[in-house]
C-alpha positions in Angstrom: -0.1 -0.1 0.0 1.2 3.5 -0.5 0.2 7.2 -0.3 -1.1 9.2 -3.3 -0.9 12.9 -4.2 -3.9 14.2 -6.1 -4.4 17.6 -7.5 -8.0 18.7 -7.7 -9.5 21.6 -9.5 -12.7 22.4 -7.7 -14.3 24.0 -10.8 -14.1 20.7 -12.6 -14.8 18.1 -9.6 -18.0 17.6 -7.6 -18.1 16.6 -3.9 -19.5 13.4 -5.2 -16.6 12.7 -7.2 -14.1 13.4 -4.4 -16.1 11.1 -2.3 -15.8 8.4 -4.9 -12.0 8.9 -5.3 -11.7 8.3 -1.4 -13.7 5.2 -1.6 -11.9 3.8 -4.7 -8.5 4.5 -2.9 -9.5 2.8 0.2 -10.7 -0.2 -1.9 -7.3 -0.4 -3.5 -5.5 -0.2 -0.2 -4.1 3.3 -0.5 -3.0 4.2 2.9 -3.2 8.0 2.7 -4.5 10.4 0.1 -3.3 14.0 -0.1 -5.1 16.3 -2.3 -4.9 20.0 -3.1 -8.2 22.0 -4.1 -6.2 24.3 -6.5 -4.4 24.6 -9.8 -1.5 27.0 -10.0 -1.0 29.3 -12.9 1.6 27.1 -14.5 -0.7 24.1 -14.5 -3.5 26.2 -15.9 -1.4 27.5 -18.6 -0.3 24.1 -19.4 -3.8 22.8 -19.5 -5.1 25.5 -21.6 -2.4 24.7 -24.2 -3.2 21.1 -24.3 -6.9 21.8 -24.9 -6.2 24.2 -27.6 -4.0 21.5 -29.3 -6.9 19.0 -29.0 -9.2 21.4 -30.8 -6.7 21.8 -33.7 -6.5 18.0 -34.2 
C-alpha cells in the first residue's frame, strides 16, 4: 500500500466525485490520500495549451 498525491480543480470536480475517489482509494489499499484544491498558474497555462492543441486535431 502507498500514499498518493492528487491535484483537484474545484471547478471541475464535484463533492460526489471526491467522495468516490476516497472510496476507490480505500478499496485499492491506498494508505493516505493527499489532495490540493487548487491549480497553480503554470498548470492552468499548460492545460489551456493542451486543450487548444486538442481542438486543432
